[in-house]
PDB file with SEQRES, HELIX, SHEET and CRYST1 records, atoms N, CA, C and O in Angstrom:
SEQRES   1 A   55  UNK UNK UNK UNK UNK UNK UNK UNK UNK UNK UNK UNK UNK          
SEQRES   2 A   55  UNK UNK UNK UNK UNK UNK UNK UNK UNK UNK UNK UNK UNK          
SEQRES   3 A   55  UNK UNK UNK UNK UNK UNK UNK UNK UNK UNK UNK UNK UNK          
SEQRES   4 A   55  UNK UNK UNK UNK UNK UNK UNK UNK UNK UNK UNK UNK UNK          
SEQRES   5 A   55  UNK UNK UNK                                                  
CRYST1    1.000    1.000    1.000  90.00  90.00  90.00 P 1           1          
ATOM      1  N   UNK A   1      71.868 154.479 168.639  1.00  0.00           N  
ATOM      2  CA  UNK A   1      71.622 155.371 167.543  1.00  0.00           C  
ATOM      3  C   UNK A   1      72.071 154.703 166.227  1.00  0.00           C  
ATOM      4  O   UNK A   1      73.194 154.212 166.108  1.00  0.00           O  
ATOM      5  N   UNK A   2      71.195 154.703 165.296  1.00  0.00           N  
ATOM      6  CA  UNK A   2      71.613 154.135 163.992  1.00  0.00           C  
ATOM      7  C   UNK A   2      71.041 155.040 162.909  1.00  0.00           C  
ATOM      8  O   UNK A   2      70.147 155.845 163.169  1.00  0.00           O  
ATOM      9  N   UNK A   3      71.542 154.909 161.742  1.00  0.00           N  
ATOM     10  CA  UNK A   3      71.087 155.744 160.659  1.00  0.00           C  
ATOM     11  C   UNK A   3      71.660 155.266 159.346  1.00  0.00           C  
ATOM     12  O   UNK A   3      72.348 154.247 159.271  1.00  0.00           O  
ATOM     13  N   UNK A   4      71.364 156.016 158.329  1.00  0.00           N  
ATOM     14  CA  UNK A   4      71.842 155.664 156.971  1.00  0.00           C  
ATOM     15  C   UNK A   4      72.633 156.869 156.484  1.00  0.00           C  
ATOM     16  O   UNK A   4      72.199 158.018 156.564  1.00  0.00           O  
ATOM     17  N   UNK A   5      73.813 156.546 155.975  1.00  0.00           N  
ATOM     18  CA  UNK A   5      74.650 157.589 155.324  1.00  0.00           C  
ATOM     19  C   UNK A   5      74.484 157.433 153.850  1.00  0.00           C  
ATOM     20  O   UNK A   5      74.807 156.390 153.280  1.00  0.00           O  
ATOM     21  N   UNK A   6      73.974 158.483 153.217  1.00  0.00           N  
ATOM     22  CA  UNK A   6      73.824 158.441 151.763  1.00  0.00           C  
ATOM     23  C   UNK A   6      74.866 159.363 151.112  1.00  0.00           C  
ATOM     24  O   UNK A   6      75.048 160.514 151.510  1.00  0.00           O  
ATOM     25  N   UNK A   7      75.515 158.829 150.131  1.00  0.00           N  
ATOM     26  CA  UNK A   7      76.537 159.619 149.420  1.00  0.00           C  
ATOM     27  C   UNK A   7      76.147 159.604 147.966  1.00  0.00           C  
ATOM     28  O   UNK A   7      75.983 158.530 147.386  1.00  0.00           O  
ATOM     29  N   UNK A   8      75.990 160.784 147.347  1.00  0.00           N  
ATOM     30  CA  UNK A   8      75.578 160.902 145.969  1.00  0.00           C  
ATOM     31  C   UNK A   8      76.710 161.468 145.150  1.00  0.00           C  
ATOM     32  O   UNK A   8      77.421 162.366 145.599  1.00  0.00           O  
ATOM     33  N   UNK A   9      76.885 160.941 143.936  1.00  0.00           N  
ATOM     34  CA  UNK A   9      77.897 161.454 143.017  1.00  0.00           C  
ATOM     35  C   UNK A   9      77.337 162.700 142.364  1.00  0.00           C  
ATOM     36  O   UNK A   9      76.310 162.648 141.687  1.00  0.00           O  
ATOM     37  N   UNK A  10      78.016 163.830 142.569  1.00  0.00           N  
ATOM     38  CA  UNK A  10      77.598 165.098 141.978  1.00  0.00           C  
ATOM     39  C   UNK A  10      78.462 165.399 140.788  1.00  0.00           C  
ATOM     40  O   UNK A  10      77.956 165.886 139.777  1.00  0.00           O  
ATOM     41  N   UNK A  11      79.746 165.131 140.865  1.00  0.00           N  
ATOM     42  CA  UNK A  11      80.657 165.405 139.809  1.00  0.00           C  
ATOM     43  C   UNK A  11      81.549 164.163 139.578  1.00  0.00           C  
ATOM     44  O   UNK A  11      82.198 163.696 140.514  1.00  0.00           O  
ATOM     45  N   UNK A  12      81.586 163.629 138.344  1.00  0.00           N  
ATOM     46  CA  UNK A  12      82.384 162.419 138.108  1.00  0.00           C  
ATOM     47  C   UNK A  12      83.876 162.614 138.245  1.00  0.00           C  
ATOM     48  O   UNK A  12      84.607 161.624 138.258  1.00  0.00           O  
ATOM     49  N   UNK A  13      84.368 163.826 138.347  1.00  0.00           N  
ATOM     50  CA  UNK A  13      85.777 164.096 138.480  1.00  0.00           C  
ATOM     51  C   UNK A  13      86.235 164.160 139.940  1.00  0.00           C  
ATOM     52  O   UNK A  13      87.408 164.411 140.213  1.00  0.00           O  
ATOM     53  N   UNK A  14      85.311 163.935 140.871  1.00  0.00           N  
ATOM     54  CA  UNK A  14      85.671 164.000 142.282  1.00  0.00           C  
ATOM     55  C   UNK A  14      85.709 162.566 142.861  1.00  0.00           C  
ATOM     56  O   UNK A  14      84.824 161.748 142.610  1.00  0.00           O  
ATOM     57  N   UNK A  15      86.736 162.310 143.620  1.00  0.00           N  
ATOM     58  CA  UNK A  15      86.834 160.985 144.285  1.00  0.00           C  
ATOM     59  C   UNK A  15      86.841 161.175 145.824  1.00  0.00           C  
ATOM     60  O   UNK A  15      87.422 162.126 146.350  1.00  0.00           O  
ATOM     61  N   UNK A  16      86.203 160.274 146.488  1.00  0.00           N  
ATOM     62  CA  UNK A  16      86.144 160.315 147.962  1.00  0.00           C  
ATOM     63  C   UNK A  16      87.274 159.436 148.443  1.00  0.00           C  
ATOM     64  O   UNK A  16      87.345 158.252 148.111  1.00  0.00           O  
ATOM     65  N   UNK A  17      88.173 160.036 149.242  1.00  0.00           N  
ATOM     66  CA  UNK A  17      89.321 159.297 149.739  1.00  0.00           C  
ATOM     67  C   UNK A  17      88.917 158.468 150.958  1.00  0.00           C  
ATOM     68  O   UNK A  17      89.237 157.282 151.035  1.00  0.00           O  
ATOM     69  N   UNK A  18      88.223 159.080 151.898  1.00  0.00           N  
ATOM     70  CA  UNK A  18      87.737 158.346 153.099  1.00  0.00           C  
ATOM     71  C   UNK A  18      86.588 159.077 153.718  1.00  0.00           C  
ATOM     72  O   UNK A  18      86.418 160.281 153.522  1.00  0.00           O  
ATOM     73  N   UNK A  19      85.821 158.369 154.446  1.00  0.00           N  
ATOM     74  CA  UNK A  19      84.721 158.914 155.241  1.00  0.00           C  
ATOM     75  C   UNK A  19      84.947 158.562 156.680  1.00  0.00           C  
ATOM     76  O   UNK A  19      85.157 157.400 157.027  1.00  0.00           O  
ATOM     77  N   UNK A  20      84.901 159.586 157.533  1.00  0.00           N  
ATOM     78  CA  UNK A  20      85.110 159.341 158.969  1.00  0.00           C  
ATOM     79  C   UNK A  20      83.774 159.559 159.665  1.00  0.00           C  
ATOM     80  O   UNK A  20      83.154 160.613 159.525  1.00  0.00           O  
ATOM     81  N   UNK A  21      83.338 158.558 160.413  1.00  0.00           N  
ATOM     82  CA  UNK A  21      82.115 158.655 161.198  1.00  0.00           C  
ATOM     83  C   UNK A  21      82.561 158.671 162.639  1.00  0.00           C  
ATOM     84  O   UNK A  21      83.033 157.653 163.146  1.00  0.00           O  
ATOM     85  N   UNK A  22      82.422 159.814 163.327  1.00  0.00           N  
ATOM     86  CA  UNK A  22      82.845 159.960 164.684  1.00  0.00           C  
ATOM     87  C   UNK A  22      81.681 159.606 165.624  1.00  0.00           C  
ATOM     88  O   UNK A  22      80.689 160.328 165.719  1.00  0.00           O  
ATOM     89  N   UNK A  23      81.838 158.489 166.301  1.00  0.00           N  
ATOM     90  CA  UNK A  23      80.801 158.113 167.264  1.00  0.00           C  
ATOM     91  C   UNK A  23      81.224 158.456 168.707  1.00  0.00           C  
ATOM     92  O   UNK A  23      80.646 157.980 169.684  1.00  0.00           O  
ATOM     93  N   UNK A  24      82.226 159.277 168.784  1.00  0.00           N  
ATOM     94  CA  UNK A  24      82.699 159.713 170.118  1.00  0.00           C  
ATOM     95  C   UNK A  24      84.096 159.167 170.338  1.00  0.00           C  
ATOM     96  O   UNK A  24      84.411 158.045 169.941  1.00  0.00           O  
ATOM     97  N   UNK A  25      84.912 159.958 170.962  1.00  0.00           N  
ATOM     98  CA  UNK A  25      86.266 159.484 171.323  1.00  0.00           C  
ATOM     99  C   UNK A  25      87.368 159.893 170.388  1.00  0.00           C  
ATOM    100  O   UNK A  25      88.534 159.664 170.707  1.00  0.00           O  
ATOM    101  N   UNK A  26      87.066 160.495 169.231  1.00  0.00           N  
ATOM    102  CA  UNK A  26      88.131 160.940 168.329  1.00  0.00           C  
ATOM    103  C   UNK A  26      88.647 162.327 168.752  1.00  0.00           C  
ATOM    104  O   UNK A  26      87.870 163.216 169.098  1.00  0.00           O  
ATOM    105  N   UNK A  27      89.946 162.481 168.714  1.00  0.00           N  
ATOM    106  CA  UNK A  27      90.510 163.759 169.012  1.00  0.00           C  
ATOM    107  C   UNK A  27      90.495 164.652 167.777  1.00  0.00           C  
ATOM    108  O   UNK A  27      90.591 164.166 166.650  1.00  0.00           O  
ATOM    109  N   UNK A  28      90.379 165.910 167.985  1.00  0.00           N  
ATOM    110  CA  UNK A  28      90.351 166.860 166.870  1.00  0.00           C  
ATOM    111  C   UNK A  28      91.712 166.804 166.203  1.00  0.00           C  
ATOM    112  O   UNK A  28      92.741 166.800 166.878  1.00  0.00           O  
ATOM    113  N   UNK A  29      91.717 166.761 164.845  1.00  0.00           N  
ATOM    114  CA  UNK A  29      92.948 166.656 164.092  1.00  0.00           C  
ATOM    115  C   UNK A  29      92.734 167.118 162.681  1.00  0.00           C  
ATOM    116  O   UNK A  29      91.608 167.072 162.185  1.00  0.00           O  
ATOM    117  N   UNK A  30      93.792 167.568 162.005  1.00  0.00           N  
ATOM    118  CA  UNK A  30      93.732 167.853 160.582  1.00  0.00           C  
ATOM    119  C   UNK A  30      93.869 166.623 159.750  1.00  0.00           C  
ATOM    120  O   UNK A  30      93.511 166.637 158.572  1.00  0.00           O  
ATOM    121  N   UNK A  31      94.382 165.537 160.323  1.00  0.00           N  
ATOM    122  CA  UNK A  31      94.602 164.271 159.647  1.00  0.00           C  
ATOM    123  C   UNK A  31      93.485 163.297 159.971  1.00  0.00           C  
ATOM    124  O   UNK A  31      92.762 163.453 160.955  1.00  0.00           O  
ATOM    125  N   UNK A  32      93.368 162.329 159.155  1.00  0.00           N  
ATOM    126  CA  UNK A  32      92.346 161.256 159.402  1.00  0.00           C  
ATOM    127  C   UNK A  32      92.842 160.397 160.564  1.00  0.00           C  
ATOM    128  O   UNK A  32      94.044 160.318 160.817  1.00  0.00           O  
ATOM    129  N   UNK A  33      91.900 159.748 161.274  1.00  0.00           N  
ATOM    130  CA  UNK A  33      92.312 158.838 162.344  1.00  0.00           C  
ATOM    131  C   UNK A  33      93.047 157.640 161.726  1.00  0.00           C  
ATOM    132  O   UNK A  33      92.904 157.372 160.533  1.00  0.00           O  
ATOM    133  N   UNK A  34      93.849 156.908 162.554  1.00  0.00           N  
ATOM    134  CA  UNK A  34      94.526 155.742 162.000  1.00  0.00           C  
ATOM    135  C   UNK A  34      93.567 154.702 161.540  1.00  0.00           C  
ATOM    136  O   UNK A  34      92.483 154.551 162.105  1.00  0.00           O  
ATOM    137  N   UNK A  35      93.954 153.964 160.503  1.00  0.00           N  
ATOM    138  CA  UNK A  35      93.104 152.945 159.945  1.00  0.00           C  
ATOM    139  C   UNK A  35      92.952 151.811 160.910  1.00  0.00           C  
ATOM    140  O   UNK A  35      93.921 151.427 161.566  1.00  0.00           O  
ATOM    141  N   UNK A  36      91.749 151.253 161.021  1.00  0.00           N  
ATOM    142  CA  UNK A  36      91.527 150.070 161.910  1.00  0.00           C  
ATOM    143  C   UNK A  36      91.348 148.845 160.994  1.00  0.00           C  
ATOM    144  O   UNK A  36      90.758 148.920 159.916  1.00  0.00           O  
ATOM    145  N   UNK A  37      91.870 147.751 161.463  1.00  0.00           N  
ATOM    146  CA  UNK A  37      91.814 146.517 160.699  1.00  0.00           C  
ATOM    147  C   UNK A  37      90.945 145.531 161.463  1.00  0.00           C  
ATOM    148  O   UNK A  37      91.043 145.409 162.684  1.00  0.00           O  
ATOM    149  N   UNK A  38      90.097 144.834 160.727  1.00  0.00           N  
ATOM    150  CA  UNK A  38      89.306 143.771 161.273  1.00  0.00           C  
ATOM    151  C   UNK A  38      89.711 142.463 160.643  1.00  0.00           C  
ATOM    152  O   UNK A  38      89.819 142.389 159.419  1.00  0.00           O  
ATOM    153  N   UNK A  39      89.939 141.420 161.431  1.00  0.00           N  
ATOM    154  CA  UNK A  39      90.479 140.154 160.899  1.00  0.00           C  
ATOM    155  C   UNK A  39      89.564 139.532 159.812  1.00  0.00           C  
ATOM    156  O   UNK A  39      90.056 138.860 158.906  1.00  0.00           O  
ATOM    157  N   UNK A  40      88.273 139.751 159.903  1.00  0.00           N  
ATOM    158  CA  UNK A  40      87.393 139.147 158.922  1.00  0.00           C  
ATOM    159  C   UNK A  40      87.572 139.789 157.541  1.00  0.00           C  
ATOM    160  O   UNK A  40      87.373 139.129 156.521  1.00  0.00           O  
ATOM    161  N   UNK A  41      87.941 141.056 157.509  1.00  0.00           N  
ATOM    162  CA  UNK A  41      88.028 141.754 156.238  1.00  0.00           C  
ATOM    163  C   UNK A  41      89.485 141.967 155.786  1.00  0.00           C  
ATOM    164  O   UNK A  41      89.705 142.298 154.621  1.00  0.00           O  
ATOM    165  N   UNK A  42      90.461 141.794 156.643  1.00  0.00           N  
ATOM    166  CA  UNK A  42      91.856 142.009 156.298  1.00  0.00           C  
ATOM    167  C   UNK A  42      92.649 140.767 156.600  1.00  0.00           C  
ATOM    168  O   UNK A  42      93.571 140.783 157.415  1.00  0.00           O  
ATOM    169  N   UNK A  43      92.279 139.675 155.930  1.00  0.00           N  
ATOM    170  CA  UNK A  43      93.006 138.406 156.183  1.00  0.00           C  
ATOM    171  C   UNK A  43      94.345 138.405 155.464  1.00  0.00           C  
ATOM    172  O   UNK A  43      94.455 138.882 154.335  1.00  0.00           O  
ATOM    173  N   UNK A  44      95.349 137.872 156.119  1.00  0.00           N  
ATOM    174  CA  UNK A  44      96.694 137.850 155.488  1.00  0.00           C  
ATOM    175  C   UNK A  44      96.764 136.590 154.631  1.00  0.00           C  
ATOM    176  O   UNK A  44      96.594 135.475 155.124  1.00  0.00           O  
ATOM    177  N   UNK A  45      97.005 136.781 153.399  1.00  0.00           N  
ATOM    178  CA  UNK A  45      97.095 135.624 152.473  1.00  0.00           C  
ATOM    179  C   UNK A  45      98.348 135.777 151.664  1.00  0.00           C  
ATOM    180  O   UNK A  45      98.924 136.860 151.557  1.00  0.00           O  
ATOM    181  N   UNK A  46      98.774 134.627 151.075  1.00  0.00           N  
ATOM    182  CA  UNK A  46      99.962 134.650 150.259  1.00  0.00           C  
ATOM    183  C   UNK A  46      99.607 134.892 148.801  1.00  0.00           C  
ATOM    184  O   UNK A  46     100.501 135.021 147.964  1.00  0.00           O  
ATOM    185  N   UNK A  47      98.321 134.958 148.480  1.00  0.00           N  
ATOM    186  CA  UNK A  47      97.892 135.169 147.059  1.00  0.00           C  
ATOM    187  C   UNK A  47      98.207 136.575 146.605  1.00  0.00           C  
ATOM    188  O   UNK A  47      98.267 136.827 145.401  1.00  0.00           O  
ATOM    189  N   UNK A  48      98.407 137.481 147.505  1.00  0.00           N  
ATOM    190  CA  UNK A  48      98.733 138.881 147.133  1.00  0.00           C  
ATOM    191  C   UNK A  48     100.183 138.972 146.742  1.00  0.00           C  
ATOM    192  O   UNK A  48     100.557 139.827 145.939  1.00  0.00           O  
ATOM    193  N   UNK A  49     101.021 138.093 147.302  1.00  0.00           N  
ATOM    194  CA  UNK A  49     102.413 138.115 146.977  1.00  0.00           C  
ATOM    195  C   UNK A  49     103.284 138.890 147.922  1.00  0.00           C  
ATOM    196  O   UNK A  49     104.463 139.092 147.631  1.00  0.00           O  
ATOM    197  N   UNK A  50     102.758 139.336 149.039  1.00  0.00           N  
ATOM    198  CA  UNK A  50     103.531 140.063 150.021  1.00  0.00           C  
ATOM    199  C   UNK A  50     103.252 139.545 151.389  1.00  0.00           C  
ATOM    200  O   UNK A  50     102.101 139.469 151.818  1.00  0.00           O  
ATOM    201  N   UNK A  51     104.301 139.187 152.079  1.00  0.00           N  
ATOM    202  CA  UNK A  51     104.247 138.855 153.470  1.00  0.00           C  
ATOM    203  C   UNK A  51     105.577 139.166 154.111  1.00  0.00           C  
ATOM    204  O   UNK A  51     106.615 138.941 153.489  1.00  0.00           O  
ATOM    205  N   UNK A  52     105.591 139.662 155.301  1.00  0.00           N  
ATOM    206  CA  UNK A  52     106.866 139.956 155.936  1.00  0.00           C  
ATOM    207  C   UNK A  52     107.718 138.707 156.037  1.00  0.00           C  
ATOM    208  O   UNK A  52     107.171 137.605 156.080  1.00  0.00           O  
ATOM    209  N   UNK A  53     109.012 138.833 156.076  1.00  0.00           N  
ATOM    210  CA  UNK A  53     109.889 137.664 156.155  1.00  0.00           C  
ATOM    211  C   UNK A  53     109.652 136.876 157.425  1.00  0.00           C  
ATOM    212  O   UNK A  53     109.435 137.444 158.495  1.00  0.00           O  
ATOM    213  N   UNK A  54     109.694 135.579 157.296  1.00  0.00           N  
ATOM    214  CA  UNK A  54     109.521 134.669 158.419  1.00  0.00           C  
ATOM    215  C   UNK A  54     108.070 134.302 158.656  1.00  0.00           C  
ATOM    216  O   UNK A  54     107.781 133.635 159.650  1.00  0.00           O  
ATOM    217  N   UNK A  55     107.165 134.691 157.822  1.00  0.00           N  
ATOM    218  CA  UNK A  55     105.739 134.325 158.013  1.00  0.00           C  
ATOM    219  C   UNK A  55     105.251 133.526 156.859  1.00  0.00           C  
ATOM    220  O   UNK A  55     104.087 133.126 156.833  1.00  0.00           O  
TER     221      UNK A  55                                                      
END                                                                             
């Protein structure tokens, strides 16, 4: 199953914090699911200026 999610700006004073696409397996909750990280998009670099000690 594939599709297109279209989001239109209706009011410039409204900001979207996150969008959750449930493809199955999410438990019902009032909070958002935990953030997932992908190594291709979340690379650890020293250019940001933060790294845990010892790395």
